[in-house]
N, C-alpha and C positions, 0 to 999 in steps of 0.2 A: 777768826772769831776770838774773842777775849772773854775770860771769866773773871768777874769781880764779885766777891762774896758768893752768892748763889745765882747770879744773873749772867746770862750769855749776851755779850755785846758785839755788834757788828764793828769791824775795823773802820767802817765809814764814819762812825761817830767821832773818831779821833782824827781821821784823815781829811774829811770834807770840811771846808770852811763855809760858814753860813751866818748870815745876818739878815733877818726879815727886812724887806725893802717895800714898805707899804706905799711909797710914792709910785712904785712901778706896778706892783701886782694888785693894789687896792684892796688887799685882803681876800683874794679870790678863793682861798681855801674854805672860806665861810659860805660860799654859794656854789662851788663846783663840787662834783663828786656824786656818786650813786647812793650814798648812805649818810646818815647823820653822824655827828661826832660820837665815837665809842664812849660808852658810859660804864663805870664800875657799879656794882650792886648798891653800895652805900650812897652813890651819887643819885640813884633813882629816888631814894628816900629824901635826900637833900633837896632835889628839884621839886618834889611834892611840898616839902616844908617851906621853901622860900618863895614859892610862886607868887603869892600876893605881894610880897616885898619887891619883887623884880618887875611886876607888871608895868609900873610907870616908866620903866626903862626899855620896854619892848615896843615894837611897831604894831600898829592896829592889825595889820595882816598876820603878824606872828601870833598875837593874842587870839585872833579869830581861829587860826589853824590849830592852836593848842586846845582851844575849846572843842574843836571838831574831832581831832584825832588823838589828843593827849600830849603831855609834856615830853614824852619819849615813846619809842616804838621798838618792837623786837623785829630785827631783820633776819628772816629765815636763811637767806643766801649766805650770810656770814656768821649766823648763829650767835648774835650778840645784840644787846640793846644799844640804841643810839638816839641822839636828839631827833625830833620830828623835823620834817622838811616842808617847805612851801612847794607849790606846784612847779616853780621854776628851779627847784633844787637848792634854794637858799635855806640855811638853818633858821628855824623859827625864832631863835634867840638873837639873830643878827639884826643890827640896825645900820643905818648909814650916817656917817658924820664927815662932812667936807668931802663927800664922794668916795669915802673909804669905809670898808666894813668895820663895824665895831660891835663887840659882843655885849648884849644887853645885860648879861649876868655880870660881866666884868665892870660895866659902867655902874651897876648897882653897888658892887664891892668898892669901887673907887669913891663912890659917894657916901660910903659908910652905912649903907642900908642893910648889908649882909656881910658875914664873915667869909663866905665861900667865894673864891676868886673866879673860877670857871672850871669846867671839866678838865681833869688832869690830862686827858688825851689831847686837848687843845693846847694846854700849857706846854706839853712836851713836844708838840709837833715841830719839826718833821720826823721825830722819833715815834715809832709805833711799837707798842708792847704787846707781845703775844704769849700765851701760856700753853704748855704742852697738854695733851689730853688728860694725863694723869694729874695735872696741876702741881707738878713737883718743881718746875722751874719756869722762869720768865726769860724771854728773849727780847732784846731791844734792837730794832733794825731801823735803818734810814729809809723812809718812804719817799723815794725819788719821784718828783713830779715836775713836769715842764713849767708849771706856773711859778716854780721857785727858782728858776734860772737866775733872775735878778738878785735873789737872796744869796745864791752861791757866788755870784760876781762881787757883790758888796762884801761878803765874807772874806773873799780873797784880797780885796783892796784893804780891808781892815786887819787881815791876818788873824781872823777869829775862828778857831776850831768850833765845830758844832757843840761839843760838850760844854764849852765855856759859854757859848750863847745861851745854852739851856740850863745854866747853873741853878737858878732859882727853882725851876721846875723839877730838876733832878733831886735837889735837896728836899723839896716838898714831897716828892714821891718816895724817896729811898733814905733820906736822912743825910746828915753832915758827914758821917764817917764813910759812907758809900761814895759821896762826891770827892772827898779828900783822896780816896784811893784812885778814883778816876783821874784826878788832877795830877797826882804823883806819876801815874802811868803815862798820862799825856805829855808831861814834861820830859819824861825819859825817852818816849818815842820821838819827840821833837828834837831833842839833843842828838839822838842816834841818827836821825835823818839829816841833821845839819852837818854831821861828820861824814855823811855819805855811806854810812853802814846800811846793810840790807838785813 
């Protein structure tokens, strides 16, 4: 594990190479899994605020489910809020474009309808952030999932470490200085590895 500022980071974030390959997975992380995308408290307020603006970018099934169960739900098993899901497990905010999953929230953002890009947990994926019970520090871990095998393969081909793939998301979450420290450490680790040091 690595400490940067007050965050605890898994070594995988520097060692695993990763680049989303939508041509292969079709965005399966948007429709597979037992829970919706984790949401931060302020994001609950945001989803309430932007709902009418993003409705034109959502599927009829997603809109119907949101009207039935809400824009988000509290999942007792994991003790956190997440986006609501359709009966087949897909996120209510997911749409399909050219056979690939597309976030309706992100589509609204790209169209200039809202300022919010998408939940930070989605933007940071495959990194998942957890907080200790006392709330004194955060841990960033690689959420290894079989559906991302193609992303790992493409990352290897492009020689792209996970932290670089997630640059924009990490800066959005923690700021420029945090990422700059990550990048400096990443370069050091890469140079050390290329020399064969342990």
